[in-house]
C-alpha positions in Angstrom: 112.3 23.5 118.1 109.8 25.8 119.6 110.0 29.4 118.8 108.5 32.2 120.9 107.1 35.3 119.4 104.0 37.4 118.8 101.7 36.8 115.9 99.6 39.6 114.6 96.1 39.0 113.4 95.7 39.6 109.7 93.8 42.8 110.4 96.4 44.0 112.8 99.3 43.2 110.5 97.6 45.1 107.7 97.1 48.1 110.0 100.8 47.9 111.1 101.9 47.8 107.5 99.7 50.7 106.6 101.2 52.7 109.5 104.7 52.0 108.4 103.9 53.1 104.9 102.0 56.2 105.9 104.6 57.5 108.4 107.0 58.9 105.8 104.1 60.1 103.7 102.6 61.9 106.7 105.9 63.5 107.5 106.2 64.8 104.0 102.6 66.0 104.1 103.2 67.8 107.4 106.4 69.4 106.0 104.6 70.5 102.9 101.7 72.0 105.0 104.2 73.8 107.2 105.9 75.0 104.1 109.3 76.6 103.5 109.8 79.2 106.2 111.3 81.5 103.5 109.6 83.1 100.4 110.2 81.6 97.0 109.2 84.7 95.0 110.2 88.3 95.5 108.7 91.4 93.8 110.0 94.9 94.3 110.3 98.5 93.1 112.7 101.3 93.9 113.8 104.8 93.0 117.4 105.1 91.7 120.1 107.6 91.5 122.4 107.0 88.5 125.9 108.5 88.2 128.3 108.2 85.2 132.0 107.6 85.9 135.1 108.2 83.8 135.1 110.1 80.5 131.4 109.8 80.1 130.8 111.9 83.3 132.4 114.8 81.5 129.8 114.6 78.6 126.6 113.7 80.4 125.0 114.4 83.8 123.5 111.7 85.9 119.8 111.4 86.7 117.1 109.7 88.7 115.0 106.8 87.6 112.8 103.8 88.5 113.6 100.2 89.0 111.3 97.1 89.0 112.5 93.6 89.8 111.3 90.0 90.3 113.2 87.1 91.8 112.7 83.4 92.0 114.5 81.1 94.6 116.5 78.5 92.7 118.1 76.5 95.6 118.8 77.5 99.2 120.2 81.0 99.3 120.5 81.2 95.4 118.0 83.2 93.4 117.5 84.2 89.8 116.5 87.8 89.5 115.2 90.0 86.6 115.5 93.8 86.6 113.9 96.5 84.4 115.1 100.0 85.0 114.6 103.4 83.3 116.4 106.6 83.9 117.4 109.8 82.2 120.6 111.6 81.4 120.8 115.2 80.3 123.2 117.5 78.6 122.3 121.2 78.1 124.1 123.9 76.2 122.8 127.5 76.0 119.3 128.7 76.4 117.4 127.2 73.5 118.6 123.6 73.0 118.5 120.6 75.3 119.8 117.1 74.5 118.1 114.3 76.5 119.1 110.6 76.8 116.8 108.0 78.4 118.1 104.6 79.1 116.0 101.4 79.5 117.8 98.3 80.7 116.6 94.7 80.9 119.0 92.4 82.8 118.9 88.9 84.3 121.3 87.1 86.6 122.0 85.1 89.8 121.7 86.5 93.3 123.1 85.0 96.6 121.4 85.9 99.9 122.7 85.7 103.4 121.8 86.9 106.9 119.1 86.6 109.5 115.3 86.9 109.8 115.7 90.7 110.4 118.5 91.7 108.0 119.3 90.0 104.7 122.3 90.9 102.5 122.8 89.9 98.9 125.3 89.8 96.1 124.4 89.6 92.5 125.6 89.7 88.9 123.7 90.2 85.7 123.8 90.7 82.0 121.3 91.9 79.4 120.5 94.8 77.1 120.3 98.6 77.4 118.5 100.9 74.9 119.2 104.6 74.7 116.4 106.9 73.5 117.6 110.3 72.3 115.7 113.5 71.9 116.7 117.1 71.3 114.4 119.9 72.3 114.9 123.1 70.3 116.9 121.3 67.5 116.2 120.1 64.0 118.4 117.0 64.6 116.5 113.7 64.2 115.5 111.6 67.2 117.5 108.3 67.4 118.0 105.2 69.5 120.7 102.7 70.0 121.1 99.3 71.7 124.0 97.6 73.4 124.9 94.8 75.8 125.2 95.5 79.5 127.1 93.6 82.3 127.3 94.4 86.0 127.0 93.4 89.6 125.9 94.8 92.9 125.3 94.4 96.6 122.4 95.2 98.8 120.8 94.9 102.2 117.2 94.4 103.2 115.4 95.2 106.5 112.8 92.5 106.8 109.4 93.1 108.3 106.3 90.9 108.5 106.1 87.1 108.6 109.1 85.0 107.4 107.1 83.6 104.5 105.6 86.9 103.4 108.1 89.5 104.4 108.0 93.2 103.4 111.6 94.5 103.1 113.1 98.0 102.9 115.8 97.5 100.2 118.9 99.6 99.8 121.8 98.8 97.5 124.2 99.7 94.8 125.3 98.4 91.4 128.0 99.2 88.9 127.5 98.3 85.3 129.2 98.8 81.9 127.4 99.1 78.6 128.6 98.5 75.1 128.9 101.4 72.6 125.8 103.6 72.6 125.0 106.7 70.7 124.2 109.7 72.9 122.4 112.8 71.9 124.3 116.1 72.3 123.5 119.6 71.3 124.2 120.6 67.7 127.1 122.7 69.0 128.7 119.4 70.0 128.1 117.8 66.6 124.8 116.4 67.7 125.8 112.8 68.7 128.6 110.9 70.4 129.2 107.1 70.6 130.9 105.4 73.5 130.4 102.9 76.2 129.6 104.1 79.7 130.2 103.0 83.3 127.1 103.6 85.5 127.0 103.6 89.3 123.5 103.1 90.5 122.1 103.5 94.1 118.6 102.4 94.8 116.1 102.6 97.7 112.9 100.7 97.5 110.6 98.1 98.9 110.1 94.4 98.1 107.5 91.8 98.9 108.1 88.1 99.5 105.6 85.4 98.4 105.7 81.7 99.3 104.9 80.5 95.7 
């Protein structure tokens, strides 16, 4: 029986095999060179307004602070984000004595983003530690500090500017968090110190930078 077909010369068959093997590789290389159209890293900073709620709001005033954060894309719209924030609370009684409390928090948690190339919203949750540094101007009471756990979550929205892979974003959002029992400085007229957990509402306005990574 005679069969009909086309035979490739050894050189041609080797070339064809090479093309077949290189086609997927070239596609992967092209995809890698084009890159992910979204950033894989995010760095940002913001100013914050911090407000205490519940019983703690009757003992201490809120205050302004600073926030720094860094995020790393985990998969798709999911990120892992680290935050460091610092803000002050103040209670003042009389003319000569002021009790100050400054809180430093370090938290880590997941973040889920959604939206378009112009507006991006996000939801997040976090846990970590908070340290309260106490001082008393005009008092002989000792300076103290205390540490507790912290849990919370928040929402935000970003106005994205620049290229998709290296966006600059105006970032606005709000968080609510709860701490464990902390010692707070008060004036000596109030026995000098009180210990309790606090619920903190934080609003922030800042800027972030996306990096391809």
